[in-house]
PDB file as gemmi writes it, atoms N, CA and C in Angstrom:
CRYST1    1.000    1.000    1.000  90.00  90.00  90.00 P 1                      
ATOM      1  N   UNK A   1       0.848  -1.173   0.000  1.00  0.00           N  
ATOM      2  CA  UNK A   1       0.000   0.000   0.000  1.00  0.00           C  
ATOM      3  C   UNK A   1       0.894   1.237   0.000  1.00  0.00           C  
ATOM      4  N   UNK A   2       0.546   2.214  -0.808  1.00  0.00           N  
ATOM      5  CA  UNK A   2       1.322   3.439  -0.910  1.00  0.00           C  
ATOM      6  C   UNK A   2       0.703   4.520  -0.027  1.00  0.00           C  
ATOM      7  N   UNK A   3       1.532   5.481   0.368  1.00  0.00           N  
ATOM      8  CA  UNK A   3       1.034   6.600   1.173  1.00  0.00           C  
ATOM      9  C   UNK A   3       1.208   7.896   0.404  1.00  0.00           C  
ATOM     10  N   UNK A   4       0.374   8.865   0.739  1.00  0.00           N  
ATOM     11  CA  UNK A   4       0.534  10.197   0.166  1.00  0.00           C  
ATOM     12  C   UNK A   4       0.748  11.184   1.301  1.00  0.00           C  
ATOM     13  N   UNK A   5       1.539  12.244   1.022  1.00  0.00           N  
ATOM     14  CA  UNK A   5       1.963  13.178   2.065  1.00  0.00           C  
ATOM     15  C   UNK A   5       1.137  14.449   2.108  1.00  0.00           C  
ATOM     16  N   UNK A   6       0.408  14.760   1.043  1.00  0.00           N  
ATOM     17  CA  UNK A   6      -0.435  15.960   1.031  1.00  0.00           C  
ATOM     18  C   UNK A   6      -1.785  15.610   0.438  1.00  0.00           C  
ATOM     19  N   UNK A   7      -2.791  16.370   0.836  1.00  0.00           N  
ATOM     20  CA  UNK A   7      -4.141  16.124   0.309  1.00  0.00           C  
ATOM     21  C   UNK A   7      -4.234  16.461  -1.180  1.00  0.00           C  
ATOM     22  N   UNK A   8      -3.282  17.265  -1.681  1.00  0.00           N  
ATOM     23  CA  UNK A   8      -3.279  17.585  -3.113  1.00  0.00           C  
ATOM     24  C   UNK A   8      -3.014  16.357  -3.976  1.00  0.00           C  
ATOM     25  N   UNK A   9      -2.457  15.316  -3.383  1.00  0.00           N  
ATOM     26  CA  UNK A   9      -2.169  14.091  -4.128  1.00  0.00           C  
ATOM     27  C   UNK A   9      -3.409  13.222  -4.326  1.00  0.00           C  
ATOM     28  N   UNK A  10      -4.510  13.591  -3.681  1.00  0.00           N  
ATOM     29  CA  UNK A  10      -5.766  12.855  -3.871  1.00  0.00           C  
ATOM     30  C   UNK A  10      -6.434  13.431  -5.117  1.00  0.00           C  
ATOM     31  N   UNK A  11      -6.621  12.630  -6.139  1.00  0.00           N  
ATOM     32  CA  UNK A  11      -7.181  13.160  -7.392  1.00  0.00           C  
ATOM     33  C   UNK A  11      -8.692  13.384  -7.298  1.00  0.00           C  
ATOM     34  N   UNK A  12      -9.215  14.079  -8.295  1.00  0.00           N  
ATOM     35  CA  UNK A  12     -10.665  14.171  -8.452  1.00  0.00           C  
ATOM     36  C   UNK A  12     -11.084  12.902  -9.185  1.00  0.00           C  
ATOM     37  N   UNK A  13     -12.066  12.222  -8.666  1.00  0.00           N  
ATOM     38  CA  UNK A  13     -12.433  10.919  -9.197  1.00  0.00           C  
ATOM     39  C   UNK A  13     -13.555  11.035 -10.218  1.00  0.00           C  
ATOM     40  N   UNK A  14     -13.463  10.224 -11.269  1.00  0.00           N  
ATOM     41  CA  UNK A  14     -14.490  10.213 -12.308  1.00  0.00           C  
ATOM     42  C   UNK A  14     -15.695   9.371 -11.905  1.00  0.00           C  
ATOM     43  N   UNK A  15     -15.466   8.439 -10.966  1.00  0.00           N  
ATOM     44  CA  UNK A  15     -16.558   7.565 -10.535  1.00  0.00           C  
ATOM     45  C   UNK A  15     -16.266   7.047  -9.139  1.00  0.00           C  
ATOM     46  N   UNK A  16     -17.293   6.491  -8.519  1.00  0.00           N  
ATOM     47  CA  UNK A  16     -17.107   5.893  -7.199  1.00  0.00           C  
ATOM     48  C   UNK A  16     -16.181   4.685  -7.290  1.00  0.00           C  
ATOM     49  N   UNK A  17     -16.251   3.969  -8.397  1.00  0.00           N  
ATOM     50  CA  UNK A  17     -15.381   2.803  -8.579  1.00  0.00           C  
ATOM     51  C   UNK A  17     -13.912   3.233  -8.605  1.00  0.00           C  
ATOM     52  N   UNK A  18     -13.621   4.321  -9.301  1.00  0.00           N  
ATOM     53  CA  UNK A  18     -12.247   4.828  -9.360  1.00  0.00           C  
ATOM     54  C   UNK A  18     -11.784   5.278  -7.974  1.00  0.00           C  
ATOM     55  N   UNK A  19     -12.680   5.890  -7.227  1.00  0.00           N  
ATOM     56  CA  UNK A  19     -12.344   6.320  -5.870  1.00  0.00           C  
ATOM     57  C   UNK A  19     -12.077   5.110  -4.971  1.00  0.00           C  
ATOM     58  N   UNK A  20     -12.891   4.078  -5.109  1.00  0.00           N  
ATOM     59  CA  UNK A  20     -12.712   2.870  -4.303  1.00  0.00           C  
ATOM     60  C   UNK A  20     -11.358   2.230  -4.573  1.00  0.00           C  
ATOM     61  N   UNK A  21     -10.964   2.162  -5.838  1.00  0.00           N  
ATOM     62  CA  UNK A  21      -9.666   1.593  -6.198  1.00  0.00           C  
ATOM     63  C   UNK A  21      -8.543   2.417  -5.576  1.00  0.00           C  
ATOM     64  N   UNK A  22      -8.671   3.743  -5.653  1.00  0.00           N  
ATOM     65  CA  UNK A  22      -7.645   4.615  -5.079  1.00  0.00           C  
ATOM     66  C   UNK A  22      -7.464   4.327  -3.590  1.00  0.00           C  
ATOM     67  N   UNK A  23      -8.570   4.301  -2.832  1.00  0.00           N  
ATOM     68  CA  UNK A  23      -8.483   4.131  -1.379  1.00  0.00           C  
ATOM     69  C   UNK A  23      -8.051   2.718  -0.985  1.00  0.00           C  
ATOM     70  N   UNK A  24      -8.227   1.741  -1.874  1.00  0.00           N  
ATOM     71  CA  UNK A  24      -7.715   0.402  -1.599  1.00  0.00           C  
ATOM     72  C   UNK A  24      -6.194   0.359  -1.714  1.00  0.00           C  
ATOM     73  N   UNK A  25      -5.645   1.230  -2.558  1.00  0.00           N  
ATOM     74  CA  UNK A  25      -4.210   1.216  -2.835  1.00  0.00           C  
ATOM     75  C   UNK A  25      -3.437   2.312  -2.115  1.00  0.00           C  
ATOM     76  N   UNK A  26      -4.118   3.311  -1.600  1.00  0.00           N  
ATOM     77  CA  UNK A  26      -3.451   4.475  -1.015  1.00  0.00           C  
ATOM     78  C   UNK A  26      -3.942   4.734   0.403  1.00  0.00           C  
ATOM     79  N   UNK A  27      -3.102   5.388   1.180  1.00  0.00           N  
ATOM     80  CA  UNK A  27      -3.530   5.852   2.503  1.00  0.00           C  
ATOM     81  C   UNK A  27      -2.733   7.111   2.840  1.00  0.00           C  
ATOM     82  N   UNK A  28      -3.277   7.985   3.673  1.00  0.00           N  
ATOM     83  CA  UNK A  28      -2.539   9.201   4.051  1.00  0.00           C  
ATOM     84  C   UNK A  28      -1.357   8.858   4.954  1.00  0.00           C  
ATOM     85  N   UNK A  29      -0.293   9.639   4.820  1.00  0.00           N  
ATOM     86  CA  UNK A  29       0.872   9.454   5.685  1.00  0.00           C  
ATOM     87  C   UNK A  29       0.480   9.761   7.133  1.00  0.00           C  
ATOM     88  N   UNK A  30       1.141   9.114   8.059  1.00  0.00           N  
ATOM     89  CA  UNK A  30       0.840   9.326   9.475  1.00  0.00           C  
ATOM     90  C   UNK A  30       1.003  10.790   9.866  1.00  0.00           C  
ATOM     91  N   UNK A  31       2.019  11.465   9.320  1.00  0.00           N  
ATOM     92  CA  UNK A  31       2.242  12.880   9.611  1.00  0.00           C  
ATOM     93  C   UNK A  31       1.048  13.710   9.186  1.00  0.00           C  
ATOM     94  N   UNK A  32       0.484  13.373   8.046  1.00  0.00           N  
ATOM     95  CA  UNK A  32      -0.665  14.103   7.533  1.00  0.00           C  
ATOM     96  C   UNK A  32      -1.873  13.893   8.437  1.00  0.00           C  
ATOM     97  N   UNK A  33      -2.088  12.686   8.873  1.00  0.00           N  
ATOM     98  CA  UNK A  33      -3.205  12.402   9.776  1.00  0.00           C  
ATOM     99  C   UNK A  33      -2.984  13.057  11.135  1.00  0.00           C  
ATOM    100  N   UNK A  34      -1.757  13.032  11.637  1.00  0.00           N  
ATOM    101  CA  UNK A  34      -1.458  13.649  12.933  1.00  0.00           C  
ATOM    102  C   UNK A  34      -1.678  15.153  12.877  1.00  0.00           C  
ATOM    103  N   UNK A  35      -1.312  15.776  11.756  1.00  0.00           N  
ATOM    104  CA  UNK A  35      -1.509  17.226  11.646  1.00  0.00           C  
ATOM    105  C   UNK A  35      -2.990  17.566  11.580  1.00  0.00           C  
ATOM    106  N   UNK A  36      -3.794  16.688  11.001  1.00  0.00           N  
ATOM    107  CA  UNK A  36      -5.238  16.933  10.947  1.00  0.00           C  
ATOM    108  C   UNK A  36      -5.844  16.866  12.342  1.00  0.00           C  
ATOM    109  N   UNK A  37      -5.399  15.915  13.153  1.00  0.00           N  
ATOM    110  CA  UNK A  37      -5.898  15.781  14.527  1.00  0.00           C  
ATOM    111  C   UNK A  37      -5.378  16.925  15.382  1.00  0.00           C  
ATOM    112  N   UNK A  38      -4.108  17.273  15.233  1.00  0.00           N  
ATOM    113  CA  UNK A  38      -3.531  18.365  16.020  1.00  0.00           C  
ATOM    114  C   UNK A  38      -4.206  19.683  15.678  1.00  0.00           C  
ATOM    115  N   UNK A  39      -4.599  19.849  14.422  1.00  0.00           N  
ATOM    116  CA  UNK A  39      -5.262  21.084  14.009  1.00  0.00           C  
ATOM    117  C   UNK A  39      -6.548  21.329  14.771  1.00  0.00           C  
ATOM    118  N   UNK A  40      -7.272  20.268  15.111  1.00  0.00           N  
ATOM    119  CA  UNK A  40      -8.505  20.427  15.864  1.00  0.00           C  
ATOM    120  C   UNK A  40      -8.218  20.868  17.291  1.00  0.00           C  
ATOM    121  N   UNK A  41      -7.155  20.365  17.904  1.00  0.00           N  
ATOM    122  CA  UNK A  41      -6.820  20.732  19.278  1.00  0.00           C  
ATOM    123  C   UNK A  41      -6.395  22.189  19.360  1.00  0.00           C  
ATOM    124  N   UNK A  42      -5.779  22.689  18.287  1.00  0.00           N  
ATOM    125  CA  UNK A  42      -5.290  24.058  18.284  1.00  0.00           C  
ATOM    126  C   UNK A  42      -6.390  25.065  17.985  1.00  0.00           C  
ATOM    127  N   UNK A  43      -7.555  24.610  17.623  1.00  0.00           N  
ATOM    128  CA  UNK A  43      -8.630  25.525  17.235  1.00  0.00           C  
ATOM    129  C   UNK A  43      -8.978  26.491  18.354  1.00  0.00           C  
ATOM    130  N   UNK A  44      -8.934  26.029  19.599  1.00  0.00           N  
ATOM    131  CA  UNK A  44      -9.275  26.913  20.710  1.00  0.00           C  
ATOM    132  C   UNK A  44      -8.201  27.968  20.934  1.00  0.00           C  
ATOM    133  N   UNK A  45      -7.014  27.733  20.405  1.00  0.00           N  
ATOM    134  CA  UNK A  45      -5.912  28.669  20.553  1.00  0.00           C  
ATOM    135  C   UNK A  45      -5.699  29.508  19.299  1.00  0.00           C  
ATOM    136  N   UNK A  46      -6.615  29.458  18.364  1.00  0.00           N  
ATOM    137  CA  UNK A  46      -6.407  30.147  17.100  1.00  0.00           C  
ATOM    138  C   UNK A  46      -6.671  31.647  17.223  1.00  0.00           C  
ATOM    139  N   UNK A  47      -6.088  32.386  16.297  1.00  0.00           N  
ATOM    140  CA  UNK A  47      -6.214  33.832  16.231  1.00  0.00           C  
ATOM    141  C   UNK A  47      -6.890  34.188  14.915  1.00  0.00           C  
ATOM    142  N   UNK A  48      -7.805  35.095  14.954  1.00  0.00           N  
ATOM    143  CA  UNK A  48      -8.504  35.516  13.741  1.00  0.00           C  
ATOM    144  C   UNK A  48      -7.661  36.544  12.993  1.00  0.00           C  
ATOM    145  N   UNK A  49      -7.515  36.334  11.681  1.00  0.00           N  
ATOM    146  CA  UNK A  49      -6.833  37.299  10.811  1.00  0.00           C  
ATOM    147  C   UNK A  49      -7.754  37.621   9.644  1.00  0.00           C  
ATOM    148  N   UNK A  50      -7.504  38.727   9.013  1.00  0.00           N  
ATOM    149  CA  UNK A  50      -8.297  39.123   7.850  1.00  0.00           C  
ATOM    150  C   UNK A  50      -7.402  39.135   6.624  1.00  0.00           C  
ATOM    151  N   UNK A  51      -7.838  38.460   5.571  1.00  0.00           N  
ATOM    152  CA  UNK A  51      -7.131  38.458   4.291  1.00  0.00           C  
ATOM    153  C   UNK A  51      -8.091  38.943   3.221  1.00  0.00           C  
ATOM    154  N   UNK A  52      -7.577  39.672   2.282  1.00  0.00           N  
ATOM    155  CA  UNK A  52      -8.408  40.139   1.172  1.00  0.00           C  
ATOM    156  C   UNK A  52      -8.053  39.328  -0.074  1.00  0.00           C  
ATOM    157  N   UNK A  53      -9.061  38.756  -0.692  1.00  0.00           N  
ATOM    158  CA  UNK A  53      -8.892  37.959  -1.899  1.00  0.00           C  
ATOM    159  C   UNK A  53      -9.672  38.591  -3.033  1.00  0.00           C  
ATOM    160  N   UNK A  54      -9.156  38.408  -4.216  1.00  0.00           N  
ATOM    161  CA  UNK A  54      -9.915  38.744  -5.411  1.00  0.00           C  
ATOM    162  C   UNK A  54     -11.143  37.825  -5.404  1.00  0.00           C  
ATOM    163  N   UNK A  55     -12.339  38.346  -5.668  1.00  0.00           N  
ATOM    164  CA  UNK A  55     -13.541  37.505  -5.607  1.00  0.00           C  
ATOM    165  C   UNK A  55     -13.474  36.258  -6.495  1.00  0.00           C  
ATOM    166  N   UNK A  56     -12.852  36.384  -7.646  1.00  0.00           N  
ATOM    167  CA  UNK A  56     -12.733  35.211  -8.532  1.00  0.00           C  
ATOM    168  C   UNK A  56     -11.826  34.149  -7.930  1.00  0.00           C  
ATOM    169  N   UNK A  57     -10.734  34.594  -7.296  1.00  0.00           N  
ATOM    170  CA  UNK A  57      -9.833  33.644  -6.660  1.00  0.00           C  
ATOM    171  C   UNK A  57     -10.541  32.936  -5.508  1.00  0.00           C  
ATOM    172  N   UNK A  58     -11.269  33.673  -4.702  1.00  0.00           N  
ATOM    173  CA  UNK A  58     -11.979  33.074  -3.583  1.00  0.00           C  
ATOM    174  C   UNK A  58     -13.024  32.074  -4.083  1.00  0.00           C  
ATOM    175  N   UNK A  59     -13.699  32.404  -5.161  1.00  0.00           N  
ATOM    176  CA  UNK A  59     -14.687  31.482  -5.734  1.00  0.00           C  
ATOM    177  C   UNK A  59     -14.012  30.184  -6.178  1.00  0.00           C  
ATOM    178  N   UNK A  60     -12.836  30.289  -6.777  1.00  0.00           N  
ATOM    179  CA  UNK A  60     -12.104  29.099  -7.213  1.00  0.00           C  
ATOM    180  C   UNK A  60     -11.648  28.261  -6.016  1.00  0.00           C  
ATOM    181  N   UNK A  61     -11.185  28.942  -4.960  1.00  0.00           N  
ATOM    182  CA  UNK A  61     -10.769  28.237  -3.746  1.00  0.00           C  
ATOM    183  C   UNK A  61     -11.952  27.490  -3.144  1.00  0.00           C  
ATOM    184  N   UNK A  62     -13.090  28.154  -3.065  1.00  0.00           N  
ATOM    185  CA  UNK A  62     -14.286  27.519  -2.499  1.00  0.00           C  
ATOM    186  C   UNK A  62     -14.713  26.318  -3.336  1.00  0.00           C  
ATOM    187  N   UNK A  63     -14.614  26.445  -4.655  1.00  0.00           N  
ATOM    188  CA  UNK A  63     -14.990  25.340  -5.537  1.00  0.00           C  
ATOM    189  C   UNK A  63     -14.058  24.144  -5.327  1.00  0.00           C  
ATOM    190  N   UNK A  64     -12.748  24.412  -5.222  1.00  0.00           N  
ATOM    191  CA  UNK A  64     -11.788  23.333  -4.951  1.00  0.00           C  
ATOM    192  C   UNK A  64     -12.089  22.654  -3.620  1.00  0.00           C  
ATOM    193  N   UNK A  65     -12.391  23.453  -2.621  1.00  0.00           N  
ATOM    194  CA  UNK A  65     -12.682  22.893  -1.298  1.00  0.00           C  
ATOM    195  C   UNK A  65     -13.933  22.015  -1.348  1.00  0.00           C  
ATOM    196  N   UNK A  66     -14.964  22.477  -2.032  1.00  0.00           N  
ATOM    197  CA  UNK A  66     -16.194  21.674  -2.145  1.00  0.00           C  
ATOM    198  C   UNK A  66     -15.919  20.339  -2.814  1.00  0.00           C  
ATOM    199  N   UNK A  67     -15.081  20.349  -3.849  1.00  0.00           N  
ATOM    200  CA  UNK A  67     -14.762  19.108  -4.554  1.00  0.00           C  
ATOM    201  C   UNK A  67     -14.030  18.130  -3.640  1.00  0.00           C  
ATOM    202  N   UNK A  68     -13.328  18.658  -2.639  1.00  0.00           N  
ATOM    203  CA  UNK A  68     -12.585  17.810  -1.694  1.00  0.00           C  
ATOM    204  C   UNK A  68     -13.347  17.611  -0.386  1.00  0.00           C  
ATOM    205  N   UNK A  69     -14.587  18.074  -0.358  1.00  0.00           N  
ATOM    206  CA  UNK A  69     -15.435  17.948   0.826  1.00  0.00           C  
ATOM    207  C   UNK A  69     -14.783  18.579   2.058  1.00  0.00           C  
ATOM    208  N   UNK A  70     -14.173  19.755   1.852  1.00  0.00           N  
ATOM    209  CA  UNK A  70     -13.515  20.493   2.929  1.00  0.00           C  
ATOM    210  C   UNK A  70     -14.134  21.869   3.070  1.00  0.00           C  
ATOM    211  N   UNK A  71     -13.988  22.447   4.231  1.00  0.00           N  
ATOM    212  CA  UNK A  71     -14.304  23.850   4.438  1.00  0.00           C  
ATOM    213  C   UNK A  71     -13.176  24.647   3.790  1.00  0.00           C  
ATOM    214  N   UNK A  72     -13.501  25.714   3.069  1.00  0.00           N  
ATOM    215  CA  UNK A  72     -12.453  26.423   2.337  1.00  0.00           C  
ATOM    216  C   UNK A  72     -11.427  27.043   3.269  1.00  0.00           C  
ATOM    217  N   UNK A  73     -11.836  27.491   4.446  1.00  0.00           N  
ATOM    218  CA  UNK A  73     -10.882  28.072   5.390  1.00  0.00           C  
ATOM    219  C   UNK A  73      -9.932  27.006   5.920  1.00  0.00           C  
ATOM    220  N   UNK A  74     -10.448  25.830   6.177  1.00  0.00           N  
ATOM    221  CA  UNK A  74      -9.591  24.725   6.634  1.00  0.00           C  
ATOM    222  C   UNK A  74      -8.603  24.333   5.550  1.00  0.00           C  
ATOM    223  N   UNK A  75      -9.056  24.330   4.305  1.00  0.00           N  
ATOM    224  CA  UNK A  75      -8.174  23.984   3.211  1.00  0.00           C  
ATOM    225  C   UNK A  75      -7.045  25.009   3.083  1.00  0.00           C  
ATOM    226  N   UNK A  76      -7.356  26.291   3.208  1.00  0.00           N  
ATOM    227  CA  UNK A  76      -6.332  27.335   3.141  1.00  0.00           C  
ATOM    228  C   UNK A  76      -5.323  27.148   4.267  1.00  0.00           C  
ATOM    229  N   UNK A  77      -5.806  26.851   5.497  1.00  0.00           N  
ATOM    230  CA  UNK A  77      -4.892  26.618   6.618  1.00  0.00           C  
ATOM    231  C   UNK A  77      -4.004  25.411   6.345  1.00  0.00           C  
ATOM    232  N   UNK A  78      -4.580  24.384   5.746  1.00  0.00           N  
ATOM    233  CA  UNK A  78      -3.817  23.184   5.409  1.00  0.00           C  
ATOM    234  C   UNK A  78      -2.719  23.525   4.403  1.00  0.00           C  
ATOM    235  N   UNK A  79      -3.083  24.305   3.376  1.00  0.00           N  
ATOM    236  CA  UNK A  79      -2.099  24.718   2.372  1.00  0.00           C  
ATOM    237  C   UNK A  79      -0.967  25.506   3.025  1.00  0.00           C  
ATOM    238  N   UNK A  80      -1.321  26.438   3.906  1.00  0.00           N  
ATOM    239  CA  UNK A  80      -0.294  27.245   4.568  1.00  0.00           C  
ATOM    240  C   UNK A  80       0.616  26.369   5.421  1.00  0.00           C  
ATOM    241  N   UNK A  81       0.031  25.427   6.132  1.00  0.00           N  
ATOM    242  CA  UNK A  81       0.816  24.533   6.975  1.00  0.00           C  
ATOM    243  C   UNK A  81       1.785  23.702   6.142  1.00  0.00           C  
ATOM    244  N   UNK A  82       1.298  23.144   5.035  1.00  0.00           N  
ATOM    245  CA  UNK A  82       2.150  22.336   4.163  1.00  0.00           C  
ATOM    246  C   UNK A  82       3.278  23.170   3.574  1.00  0.00           C  
ATOM    247  N   UNK A  83       2.968  24.402   3.175  1.00  0.00           N  
ATOM    248  CA  UNK A  83       3.995  25.266   2.581  1.00  0.00           C  
ATOM    249  C   UNK A  83       5.040  25.668   3.613  1.00  0.00           C  
ATOM    250  N   UNK A  84       4.604  25.932   4.843  1.00  0.00           N  
ATOM    251  CA  UNK A  84       5.561  26.268   5.894  1.00  0.00           C  
ATOM    252  C   UNK A  84       6.540  25.123   6.119  1.00  0.00           C  
ATOM    253  N   UNK A  85       6.015  23.887   6.119  1.00  0.00           N  
ATOM    254  CA  UNK A  85       6.897  22.734   6.299  1.00  0.00           C  
ATOM    255  C   UNK A  85       7.910  22.638   5.159  1.00  0.00           C  
ATOM    256  N   UNK A  86       7.472  22.915   3.937  1.00  0.00           N  
ATOM    257  CA  UNK A  86       8.384  22.896   2.790  1.00  0.00           C  
ATOM    258  C   UNK A  86       9.463  23.955   2.947  1.00  0.00           C  
ATOM    259  N   UNK A  87       9.087  25.132   3.357  1.00  0.00           N  
ATOM    260  CA  UNK A  87      10.029  26.240   3.484  1.00  0.00           C  
ATOM    261  C   UNK A  87      11.044  25.990   4.603  1.00  0.00           C  
ATOM    262  N   UNK A  88      10.609  25.278   5.641  1.00  0.00           N  
ATOM    263  CA  UNK A  88      11.496  25.023   6.771  1.00  0.00           C  
ATOM    264  C   UNK A  88      12.495  23.893   6.508  1.00  0.00           C  
ATOM    265  N   UNK A  89      12.262  23.117   5.441  1.00  0.00           N  
ATOM    266  CA  UNK A  89      13.178  22.009   5.109  1.00  0.00           C  
ATOM    267  C   UNK A  89      14.462  22.522   4.493  1.00  0.00           C  
TER     268      UNK A  89                                                      
END                                                                             
């Protein structure tokens, strides 16, 4: 069984059968799962910030999040977290 390190590696599926095959052969890396669980614990310690987005960009982000069954704000936080880890390497 293979593992993936980021949620971006999960493709958009053409059918439920294709999705089933993917999940039979793939699983998220432990680090990825641990960061998802840790993210929930940190929610009570979070700080609110304001970002301004171009409306078209925000619409695209929301559409991507819906396709992945995620909240768009959570997806943005996930992206930032993954990028920070890349930058720190």
